[in-house]
Backbone bond lengths (Angstrom), bond angles and torsions (degrees), N, CA, C in turn:
res aa  C-N    CA-C-N  psi(-1)  N-CA   C-N-CA  omega(-1)  CA-C   N-CA-C  phi
1 X - - - 1.459 - - 1.525 109.22 -
2 X 1.323 117.48 133.90 1.461 121.85 176.55 1.519 108.66 -85.29
3 X 1.320 115.07 98.76 1.449 118.79 -175.26 1.514 112.84 -66.27
4 X 1.339 116.28 -24.67 1.468 120.45 -178.70 1.517 111.76 -74.95
5 X 1.338 117.71 -10.42 1.459 120.31 -177.94 1.512 112.54 -97.55
6 X 1.353 117.42 -0.37 1.462 119.47 -177.87 1.524 109.39 -69.29
7 X 1.313 116.42 131.33 1.461 120.58 177.65 1.515 107.28 -131.99
8 X 1.323 115.69 116.98 1.462 120.25 -176.21 1.515 109.39 -120.12
9 X 1.319 116.43 142.80 1.452 120.69 170.42 1.518 108.17 -75.47
10 X 1.348 117.14 171.05 1.453 121.83 -170.75 1.516 113.01 -57.06
11 X 1.301 117.31 -40.91 1.453 119.86 -176.03 1.518 112.38 -110.97
12 X 1.327 118.27 28.68 1.463 121.33 -178.68 1.515 109.95 -84.09
13 X 1.323 116.78 61.58 1.455 121.13 -177.42 1.516 112.57 -79.42
14 X 1.339 117.42 -16.03 1.456 119.64 -179.46 1.515 110.61 -60.69
15 X 1.344 117.36 -45.35 1.457 120.84 179.90 1.523 110.61 -64.24
16 X 1.360 115.23 -40.97 1.459 118.76 -178.59 1.517 111.19 -60.00
17 X 1.340 117.28 -42.66 1.450 120.20 -177.65 1.520 111.67 -68.25
18 X 1.333 116.52 -27.97 1.449 119.85 -176.29 1.519 113.25 -92.34
19 X 1.337 116.77 -10.79 1.458 119.92 -175.70 1.517 110.85 -65.77
20 X 1.326 118.58 145.14 1.460 120.47 179.34 1.518 111.01 -68.38
21 X 1.324 116.34 152.69 1.455 121.64 -179.40 1.520 109.39 -91.00
22 X 1.325 116.87 124.06 1.456 122.37 177.48 1.518 107.37 -100.56
23 X 1.324 116.61 103.73 1.460 121.48 -170.25 1.517 112.17 -56.82
24 X 1.331 117.17 -34.62 1.457 119.75 -175.46 1.523 112.24 -115.95
25 X 1.321 117.35 9.43 1.449 121.36 -177.37 1.522 110.91 -106.35
26 X 1.316 115.92 161.32 1.449 123.15 174.75 1.515 108.72 -112.19
27 X 1.306 116.33 147.47 1.469 120.66 179.56 1.526 108.72 -82.59
28 X 1.319 115.77 71.87 1.462 121.72 -179.68 1.520 109.89 -70.52
29 X 1.319 115.83 156.88 1.454 120.90 -179.52 1.517 112.90 99.38
30 X 1.338 116.78 -9.52 1.461 121.83 177.00 1.526 109.80 -98.69
31 X 1.317 115.21 168.48 1.450 120.39 175.10 1.512 111.71 -74.21
32 X 1.335 117.44 178.72 1.469 121.41 -177.98 1.519 112.04 -59.46
33 X 1.323 115.38 145.81 1.454 122.19 -173.69 1.533 111.77 -110.09
34 X 1.330 114.01 165.20 1.455 124.28 -177.88 1.531 107.32 -142.02
35 X 1.342 119.59 145.80 1.468 130.99 14.20 1.521 112.31 -91.39
36 X 1.326 114.99 171.94 1.445 121.05 -176.06 1.531 109.73 -149.50
37 X 1.310 115.81 170.48 1.458 122.80 170.17 1.526 106.45 -80.91
38 X 1.333 117.05 111.13 1.466 119.49 -174.26 1.523 112.16 -74.63
39 X 1.331 116.74 -6.58 1.455 120.03 174.75 1.514 113.07 -87.82
40 X 1.321 117.50 -10.01 1.466 123.07 178.47 1.530 108.41 -103.94
41 X 1.300 117.46 115.55 1.460 121.16 -171.78 1.521 113.98 -95.53
42 X 1.331 117.37 -1.36 1.460 118.75 -178.47 1.521 110.64 -75.98
43 X 1.326 115.55 153.47 1.451 122.63 177.15 1.507 109.02 179.66
44 X 1.326 116.62 139.74 1.466 119.57 -176.95 1.522 112.80 -128.19
45 X 1.336 117.16 17.48 1.464 118.49 176.95 1.525 108.87 -65.20
46 X 1.344 117.48 127.44 1.466 119.69 -172.79 1.526 114.39 -80.07
47 X 1.326 118.60 -11.57 1.460 120.46 -176.22 1.524 110.51 -84.63
48 X 1.303 115.58 138.73 1.461 120.52 179.10 1.522 109.08 -135.36
49 X 1.313 115.45 158.85 1.463 121.26 175.77 1.517 108.04 -149.64
50 X 1.303 115.97 160.85 1.459 120.41 -176.81 1.521 110.46 -67.59
51 X 1.322 118.22 132.76 1.465 119.93 178.18 1.521 111.24 -60.00
52 X 1.310 116.17 144.24 1.459 120.42 176.70 1.524 109.84 -69.58
53 X 1.330 118.01 155.28 1.468 120.13 175.85 1.525 111.17 -62.81
54 X 1.310 116.20 173.11 1.458 120.50 175.06 1.514 111.24 -64.16
55 X 1.319 118.46 159.90 1.464 120.41 -174.75 1.521 114.17 -60.33
56 X 1.317 116.89 -31.65 1.467 119.37 -178.75 1.525 112.35 -66.69
57 X 1.336 117.82 -18.86 1.463 122.10 179.86 1.522 112.11 -97.53
58 X 1.344 117.26 6.44 1.455 121.59 -178.39 1.526 109.14 -126.54
59 X 1.338 116.46 171.47 1.456 121.80 176.71 1.525 110.58 -98.36
60 X 1.325 117.21 129.64 1.456 120.39 168.93 1.535 107.47 -65.96
61 X 1.329 116.57 122.54 1.466 119.14 -176.56 1.521 112.76 -116.06
62 X 1.332 118.03 -20.59 1.456 120.50 -179.19 1.524 109.62 -157.91
63 X 1.320 115.40 153.67 1.459 122.64 174.21 1.524 106.90 -143.58
64 X 1.323 117.04 132.11 1.454 120.93 178.87 1.525 109.84 -154.43
65 X 1.321 115.89 169.19 1.461 120.81 -178.93 1.523 110.60 -126.60
66 X 1.332 115.43 157.13 1.465 123.74 172.34 1.527 107.89 -123.35
67 X 1.322 117.10 134.15 1.460 120.02 175.90 1.518 109.38 -79.86
68 X 1.322 114.74 122.44 1.460 127.63 -164.94 1.522 108.41 76.51
69 X 1.315 115.67 151.00 1.462 120.26 -179.82 1.523 110.11 -75.02
70 X 1.321 116.01 136.15 1.463 119.53 173.82 1.523 109.54 -76.31
71 X 1.321 116.61 -40.63 1.455 120.79 177.03 1.525 110.19 -80.58
72 X 1.318 114.98 162.07 1.461 122.30 169.39 1.518 106.91 -112.15
73 X 1.320 116.91 132.82 1.458 120.32 -178.89 1.511 111.44 -145.24
74 X 1.321 117.09 176.02 1.465 120.45 -178.04 1.525 113.58 -56.11
75 X 1.322 117.35 -34.42 1.454 121.05 -177.74 1.510 114.81 -96.30
76 X 1.324 117.67 -5.40 1.474 121.90 -179.18 1.524 108.37 -142.20
77 X 1.335 113.52 80.11 1.462 120.19 -172.44 1.523 113.38 -121.45
78 X 1.341 117.82 4.75 1.464 121.28 179.92 1.523 110.00 -84.33
79 X 1.307 117.20 119.67 1.460 120.33 -177.79 1.521 110.74 -67.02
80 X 1.329 115.41 134.81 1.467 121.68 175.01 1.523 110.60 -105.83
81 X 1.329 117.41 8.47 1.451 120.88 176.27 1.513 113.34 104.13
82 X 1.333 114.36 -169.87 1.462 121.79 -176.35 1.521 110.73 -98.90
83 X 1.323 114.76 176.04 1.459 120.49 175.58 1.511 113.18 78.92
84 X 1.321 116.17 -177.54 1.461 120.60 -174.50 1.525 112.93 -72.14
85 X 1.324 117.84 -11.59 1.455 121.37 174.97 1.528 111.97 -103.41
86 X 1.329 116.37 12.14 1.452 121.27 178.78 1.513 111.37 -91.61
87 X 1.334 116.26 -135.75 1.455 120.70 -177.67 1.510 111.06 99.11
88 X 1.344 116.40 -145.06 1.461 121.29 -174.39 1.528 111.01 -135.60
89 X 1.329 114.58 152.04 1.448 122.01 179.69 1.517 110.67 -114.55
90 X 1.324 115.51 156.55 1.458 120.85 176.52 1.526 109.87 -63.22
91 X 1.317 116.00 144.68 1.467 121.56 -175.64 1.527 112.89 -62.09
92 X 1.340 117.35 -24.78 1.464 120.72 -177.00 1.525 112.98 -86.15
93 X 1.319 117.88 3.69 1.466 121.33 -174.31 1.522 112.22 -53.90
94 X 1.327 117.51 -45.20 1.470 121.19 -174.30 1.522 112.96 -74.35
95 X 1.321 118.77 -9.99 1.463 121.20 -176.23 1.529 112.62 -105.46
96 X 1.336 118.03 9.06 1.458 120.87 -179.41 1.525 110.86 -67.95
97 X 1.311 115.49 147.30 1.462 121.44 -178.44 1.531 110.47 -83.37
98 X 1.340 117.61 163.38 1.467 120.20 175.88 1.530 112.41 -55.84
99 X 1.330 117.65 -37.67 1.466 119.39 179.35 1.526 111.54 -68.60
100 X 1.337 116.87 -35.69 1.474 120.12 175.52 1.522 111.02 -59.90
101 X 1.332 116.23 -35.61 1.464 121.68 -173.58 1.522 113.42 -92.80
102 X 1.327 117.27 -3.64 1.468 120.57 -178.40 1.525 110.56 -71.08
103 X 1.327 115.30 151.08 1.459 119.29 173.69 1.527 108.63 -67.47
104 X 1.337 117.65 144.80 1.468 118.76 178.79 1.524 111.11 -61.58
105 X 1.333 116.83 155.10 1.458 121.47 -174.47 1.519 112.31 -58.51
106 X 1.308 117.32 -32.96 1.469 119.69 -179.78 1.523 111.05 -66.83
107 X 1.338 116.20 -28.42 1.455 120.08 -178.75 1.513 113.26 66.11
108 X 1.332 116.85 11.15 1.460 121.01 -176.09 1.526 110.15 -108.66
109 X 1.306 115.87 124.53 1.465 120.84 -179.67 1.522 109.41 -109.46
110 X 1.325 116.40 106.50 1.464 121.09 177.74 1.523 111.51 -94.06
111 X 1.335 116.14 -25.22 1.457 120.72 177.69 1.523 106.87 -103.31
112 X 1.321 116.47 110.31 1.458 121.67 -168.89 1.534 111.42 -86.37
113 X 1.329 114.76 154.86 1.456 120.86 175.26 1.503 114.29 85.96
114 X 1.348 117.46 10.39 1.467 121.70 178.61 1.521 108.69 -138.60
115 X 1.320 116.69 135.30 1.457 122.19 176.14 1.527 108.55 -135.07
116 X 1.337 117.77 164.97 1.467 119.62 177.56 1.530 111.19 -55.62
117 X 1.310 115.81 134.83 1.460 121.80 -177.52 1.508 113.77 99.07
118 X 1.337 116.59 -12.59 1.467 120.24 179.55 1.527 110.89 -78.62
119 X 1.317 114.21 157.13 1.463 122.69 170.24 1.524 107.82 -104.01
120 X 1.328 117.12 138.03 1.466 120.35 172.88 1.525 109.04 -129.86
121 X 1.315 115.86 148.29 1.467 121.28 172.31 1.520 107.54 -111.68
122 X 1.318 115.69 122.92 1.463 121.90 -177.86 1.518 109.68 -101.45
123 X 1.329 115.59 133.73 1.461 122.40 179.89 1.523 110.40 -116.63
124 X 1.318 116.25 118.05 1.458 122.81 169.87 1.529 105.92 -95.19
125 X 1.317 117.34 114.26 1.465 121.86 -174.84 1.527 109.22 -102.07
126 X 1.320 115.42 129.85 1.465 122.57 -178.81 1.526 110.26 -117.96
127 X 1.339 115.09 151.13 1.458 121.11 179.61 1.520 110.67 -134.45
128 X 1.323 115.20 154.24 1.462 120.27 174.23 1.524 111.29 -83.26
129 X 1.341 117.72 -7.09 1.465 121.26 -179.93 1.534 111.31 -75.17
130 X 1.318 115.14 155.45 1.460 122.01 175.72 1.523 108.13 -88.65
131 X 1.329 115.99 77.69 1.460 122.29 -176.84 1.528 109.41 -131.61
132 X 1.334 115.18 166.83 1.457 121.86 177.44 1.526 109.97 -98.33
133 X 1.325 117.95 154.74 1.464 120.53 177.22 1.526 111.12 -61.58
134 X 1.346 116.25 147.46 1.447 120.12 -179.55 1.514 111.94 -168.92
135 X 1.323 116.87 -174.76 1.464 120.91 -177.13 1.524 112.74 -75.71
136 X 1.324 117.13 138.61 1.457 122.49 173.35 1.514 113.94 71.44
137 X 1.337 114.62 167.95 1.467 120.14 -179.48 1.515 112.20 -71.45
138 X 1.328 117.59 -14.63 1.457 119.51 174.65 1.513 112.57 -62.59
139 X 1.330 116.91 -21.32 1.461 121.08 177.95 1.522 112.29 -73.14
140 X 1.323 117.52 -8.36 1.462 121.65 -175.70 1.518 113.25 -93.22
141 X 1.333 117.55 -0.24 1.463 121.44 178.10 1.526 108.52 -136.91
142 X 1.321 115.58 174.66 1.461 120.87 178.61 1.524 108.14 -154.18
143 X 1.323 117.03 173.07 1.459 120.92 178.13 1.524 111.09 -60.71
144 X 1.324 116.27 -30.76 1.466 120.63 -179.60 1.519 112.47 -89.69
145 X 1.334 117.31 -6.31 1.471 121.46 -176.11 1.518 107.78 -147.60
146 X 1.318 115.63 76.30 1.469 120.87 -172.75 1.522 113.33 -88.28
147 X 1.319 117.47 -10.89 1.462 120.16 -175.44 1.532 109.84 -132.23
148 X 1.346 117.02 66.45 1.463 119.28 -174.24 1.519 113.32 -78.75
149 X 1.319 114.85 161.16 1.458 119.67 162.46 1.524 107.15 -78.28
150 X 1.324 116.49 140.28 1.459 121.95 -178.32 1.516 110.34 -124.20
151 X 1.311 114.69 147.78 1.459 121.31 179.17 1.524 107.87 -142.00
152 X 1.329 117.10 140.71 1.464 121.32 174.63 1.522 109.16 -124.73
153 X 1.325 115.43 125.17 1.457 122.43 169.09 1.524 106.46 -96.01
154 X 1.328 117.54 128.70 1.466 121.45 -173.42 1.521 111.60 -124.79
155 X 1.346 114.79 138.33 1.458 122.03 173.50 1.520 109.20 -138.65
156 X 1.324 116.73 134.86 1.459 122.58 176.29 1.527 108.42 -98.20
157 X 1.341 115.41 132.95 1.457 121.86 -179.11 1.528 110.61 -119.94
158 X 1.324 115.66 146.49 1.454 123.09 168.76 1.526 106.22 -99.59
159 X 1.320 116.56 114.63 1.463 121.94 -173.25 1.523 109.53 -84.81
160 X 1.333 116.99 125.71 1.454 122.01 -175.61 1.525 110.15 -137.15
161 X 1.317 115.05 160.92 1.457 121.09 173.76 1.532 107.50 -90.60
162 X 1.319 115.12 85.31 1.469 119.74 -174.12 1.530 108.86 -154.60
163 X 1.347 117.76 104.44 1.471 120.18 178.85 1.524 113.09 -59.84
164 X 1.338 117.16 -18.05 1.453 120.35 178.58 1.513 113.98 -83.78
165 X 1.337 116.64 -7.76 1.470 120.52 177.76 1.529 109.65 -79.13
166 X 1.324 115.83 177.84 1.463 120.20 -177.56 1.523 111.31 -62.62
167 X 1.328 115.27 149.00 1.465 123.42 179.16 1.521 108.22 -100.96
168 X 1.337 116.84 120.83 1.455 120.16 -176.47 1.524 111.93 -60.24
169 X 1.323 116.76 -32.38 1.460 119.85 179.94 1.512 113.52 -59.86
170 X 1.337 117.32 -27.18 1.462 120.40 179.42 1.526 112.02 -66.74
171 X 1.329 116.66 -20.55 1.466 121.05 -177.03 1.527 112.45 -113.28
172 X 1.323 117.25 -15.11 1.469 120.70 -176.30 1.526 113.08 -99.85
173 X 1.324 117.43 -16.14 1.464 120.27 178.74 1.525 109.94 -64.74
174 X 1.327 116.86 134.63 1.464 122.11 -179.30 1.525 109.55 -93.77
175 X 1.307 115.55 130.95 1.460 121.44 177.07 1.529 108.91 -124.85
176 X 1.315 116.47 176.47 1.459 122.27 174.19 1.522 107.59 -117.69
177 X 1.338 115.82 121.59 1.446 120.87 -177.43 1.516 112.95 -73.02
178 X 1.334 115.39 175.34 1.460 121.46 -178.65 1.525 111.81 -60.99
179 X 1.342 116.87 -27.27 1.470 120.41 179.77 1.526 112.17 -91.47
180 X 1.335 116.69 9.68 1.456 120.37 176.61 1.509 114.89 82.59
181 X 1.321 118.17 9.16 1.463 121.34 -178.94 1.530 110.37 -97.37
182 X 1.333 115.02 147.01 1.455 120.47 178.69 1.535 109.62 -71.51
183 X 1.330 115.10 134.64 1.458 121.61 -176.64 1.534 109.42 -142.28
184 X 1.348 117.54 156.06 1.463 118.41 167.61 1.521 108.82 -73.80
185 X 1.339 116.01 157.74 1.460 119.25 178.75 1.519 110.92 -58.48
186 X 1.330 116.82 -33.16 1.464 121.85 178.12 1.513 108.63 -162.19
187 X 1.322 115.61 158.90 1.452 122.45 168.35 1.524 108.02 -111.85
188 X 1.334 117.71 149.81 1.465 119.53 -179.17 1.525 112.21 -59.04
189 X 1.312 115.28 144.94 1.467 121.76 175.41 1.524 108.02 -131.71
190 X 1.303 116.33 174.46 1.473 121.98 178.96 1.524 112.71 62.95
191 X 1.327 117.23 28.04 1.469 120.07 174.59 1.532 109.95 -122.54
192 X 1.307 115.64 30.93 1.457 120.61 176.31 1.515 113.10 93.15
193 X 1.314 114.82 164.92 1.466 120.78 178.48 1.520 109.44 -72.16
194 X 1.335 118.63 121.47 1.467 120.45 -178.53 1.526 111.92 -61.61
195 X 1.328 115.05 148.83 1.463 122.33 178.30 1.524 107.80 -98.58
196 X 1.331 115.90 121.06 1.460 122.71 -175.55 1.525 109.89 -100.90
197 X 1.331 117.47 131.47 1.460 120.68 178.66 1.522 110.65 -160.42
198 X 1.333 115.38 165.32 1.462 122.05 177.73 1.519 109.27 -92.07
199 X 1.332 116.13 135.80 1.451 120.43 -179.79 1.517 112.13 -156.79
200 X 1.333 114.76 -147.67 1.466 121.51 -173.43 1.523 108.86 -137.61
201 X 1.337 116.41 -172.70 1.456 120.11 168.54 1.525 109.15 -77.02
202 X 1.329 115.15 166.47 1.456 120.89 -176.87 1.527 109.58 -121.25
203 X 1.335 116.80 -155.01 1.455 121.12 -179.55 1.515 111.98 103.27
204 X 1.342 117.26 156.61 1.465 121.42 -170.75 1.519 115.72 -71.10
205 X 1.331 118.96 -8.14 1.471 119.54 178.80 1.520 111.96 -77.19
206 X 1.342 117.46 -9.79 1.459 121.16 -178.94 1.529 110.89 -111.95
207 X 1.331 115.55 150.35 1.459 123.32 178.63 1.521 107.77 -141.34
208 X 1.344 116.97 -170.69 1.462 119.52 173.42 1.528 110.87 -75.22
209 X 1.328 117.37 -12.63 1.463 120.87 177.09 1.524 112.04 -98.44
210 X 1.327 117.04 -22.65 1.465 122.62 179.73 1.518 107.49 -123.53
211 X 1.322 116.21 101.72 1.457 121.35 -172.92 1.520 112.57 -89.83
212 X 1.318 114.92 153.61 1.462 121.58 170.03 1.528 109.10 -82.17
213 X 1.345 117.69 135.25 1.457 119.94 179.85 1.529 113.85 -85.13
214 X 1.339 117.88 -4.08 1.458 120.60 -171.40 1.527 111.45 -86.03
215 X 1.324 115.30 145.17 1.463 122.08 -178.49 1.527 109.45 -103.91
216 X 1.319 115.89 120.36 1.463 121.47 -172.85 1.523 110.14 -133.08
217 X 1.324 117.04 133.57 1.459 122.45 169.68 1.519 108.08 -87.82
218 X 1.352 116.53 123.42 1.456 122.17 -176.44 1.517 111.08 -106.75
219 X 1.336 115.54 147.06 1.454 122.60 175.19 1.534 106.73 -139.27
220 X 1.334 116.40 98.47 1.465 122.17 -170.10 1.527 110.30 -109.37
221 X 1.327 116.19 123.58 1.456 121.23 178.61 1.526 109.74 -77.82
222 X 1.344 118.56 139.49 1.466 120.78 -166.49 1.520 116.67 -87.11
223 X 1.328 119.86 -10.96 1.459 120.34 -179.09 1.520 110.73 -126.82
224 X 1.345 115.36 160.35 1.460 121.65 -177.88 1.528 111.06 -82.90
225 X 1.330 114.78 161.03 1.459 122.19 170.96 1.525 108.00 -132.34
226 X 1.332 117.00 147.41 1.459 121.29 179.28 1.530 110.37 -79.47
227 X 1.339 115.75 134.09 1.464 121.89 -176.89 1.528 109.13 -128.16
228 X 1.331 116.91 131.24 1.459 121.21 179.98 1.526 110.79 -73.81
229 X 1.335 116.85 125.26 1.461 120.46 -176.94 1.526 111.98 -64.38
230 X 1.313 117.82 -31.40 1.463 119.65 -179.72 1.522 111.60 -63.43
231 X 1.331 116.78 -29.49 1.465 119.57 179.00 1.520 111.26 -70.58
232 X 1.334 117.22 -33.28 1.467 120.80 174.55 1.528 110.18 -64.83
233 X 1.329 116.10 -44.27 1.453 120.07 -179.78 1.527 111.84 -65.43
234 X 1.322 117.20 -38.83 1.465 120.02 177.07 1.516 111.15 -62.48
235 X 1.338 116.30 -42.77 1.466 121.26 -179.38 1.525 110.93 -59.66
236 X 1.320 116.18 -43.29 1.456 120.02 179.90 1.520 111.38 -71.23
237 X 1.339 117.75 -41.90 1.459 121.75 -177.21 1.524 111.74 -64.89
238 X 1.320 116.24 -35.26 1.466 120.13 -179.03 1.522 112.46 -77.79
239 X 1.347 117.06 -12.85 1.457 121.27 -176.80 1.517 110.44 84.63
240 X 1.319 116.26 150.64 1.458 120.28 -179.86 1.520 109.24 -149.04
241 X 1.296 116.20 154.86 1.462 121.64 -174.83 1.524 111.75 -64.84
242 X 1.330 117.49 -19.02 1.463 121.34 -179.47 1.533 112.15 -85.98
243 X 1.343 115.83 -8.00 1.468 122.25 -179.12 1.525 111.56 56.71
244 X 1.321 115.76 36.50 1.460 121.21 179.32 1.527 109.82 -92.90
245 X 1.328 116.00 127.99 1.457 120.63 176.30 1.527 111.76 -138.77
246 X 1.327 116.46 7.10 1.464 120.47 175.93 1.519 109.61 -151.64
247 X 1.327 114.94 158.84 1.460 121.47 178.86 1.526 109.24 -93.59
248 X 1.322 116.44 144.75 1.461 122.47 -171.97 1.530 112.21 -94.37
249 X 1.344 115.49 166.28 1.454 121.63 175.63 1.516 111.48 -76.22
250 X 1.335 115.81 177.83 1.460 121.21 -174.49 1.526 111.47 -114.91
251 X 1.311 114.40 154.60 1.461 121.42 165.80 1.523 107.12 -90.46
252 X 1.313 116.90 134.85 1.455 120.03 179.96 1.529 110.85 -64.56
253 X 1.317 115.17 152.33 1.457 122.20 -175.88 1.526 111.17 -56.38
254 X 1.328 115.99 133.61 1.462 122.38 173.84 1.521 107.32 -88.05
255 X 1.321 116.60 122.13 1.467 120.40 -176.28 1.521 113.78 -119.00
256 X 1.332 118.60 -18.68 1.461 120.98 -178.27 1.531 109.76 -67.13
257 X 1.337 119.38 122.42 1.464 120.82 -179.64 1.522 112.76 -56.10
258 X 1.357 117.14 -31.07 1.455 120.41 -179.47 1.535 112.51 -62.71
259 X 1.319 116.87 -20.62 1.464 121.30 -178.14 1.522 112.67 -102.81
260 X 1.333 117.57 2.49 1.458 121.04 -175.40 1.522 111.55 -116.78
261 X 1.319 115.04 148.19 1.467 120.35 172.52 1.517 109.05 -87.07
262 X 1.319 117.96 151.83 1.471 119.06 173.59 1.520 109.91 -69.97
263 X 1.324 116.90 146.05 1.458 121.75 174.23 1.526 107.82 -103.04
264 X 1.301 116.64 121.99 1.468 120.55 -177.22 1.524 110.55 -80.14
């Protein structure tokens, strides 16, 4: 197969899922891939695209989580292994107290795939399309806007049983900004200067042999923040426009320079 001749439209994921896996090959011919080690700035992927505008100038179209961080960063560098249940954990994982790791008093888990002591990476996905927030990345495009600019704001959280930790609802609630665009109530702050780079979509269906064709501007915060697990369960129990009730698997770290963009 001539890998350099592959031409995919933005959402042509059907071919990607069906493509054979080349154990020792790279899916060359695609744009830069994600996730990556945000502390490593090298990259030699020759494809470039215009950076997406800032989040305030775009519409929030999706929000979802991954159990364990897909990216590797200064604050989340502990390997959790390979496969879709691998990724990275927050550096403070081993120092959590018994109360941090206790099940919440309600004992009710509405948001599945996460327990106290877990690391999650949250993705706020933005689009240049005039669309409303909804489930999946399909909510980020429309018949009138099939080729949007995409942006992901990312924060890694250490999930704990602590009412004094951050409340997920403070960041997951959807509002309408002054310019009429859909926005989260807030984005995390005080977790370091975000690392901006060009990449792709993530998730366990992609590897270094099976690339994502989508072009995404990423902004990844470099340190973890503590998040109360009860707030995740409340968010799921109350229902949300994204129809999220479980945390997703991870795409393994992309390390080949040929698949990465340089970070300036």
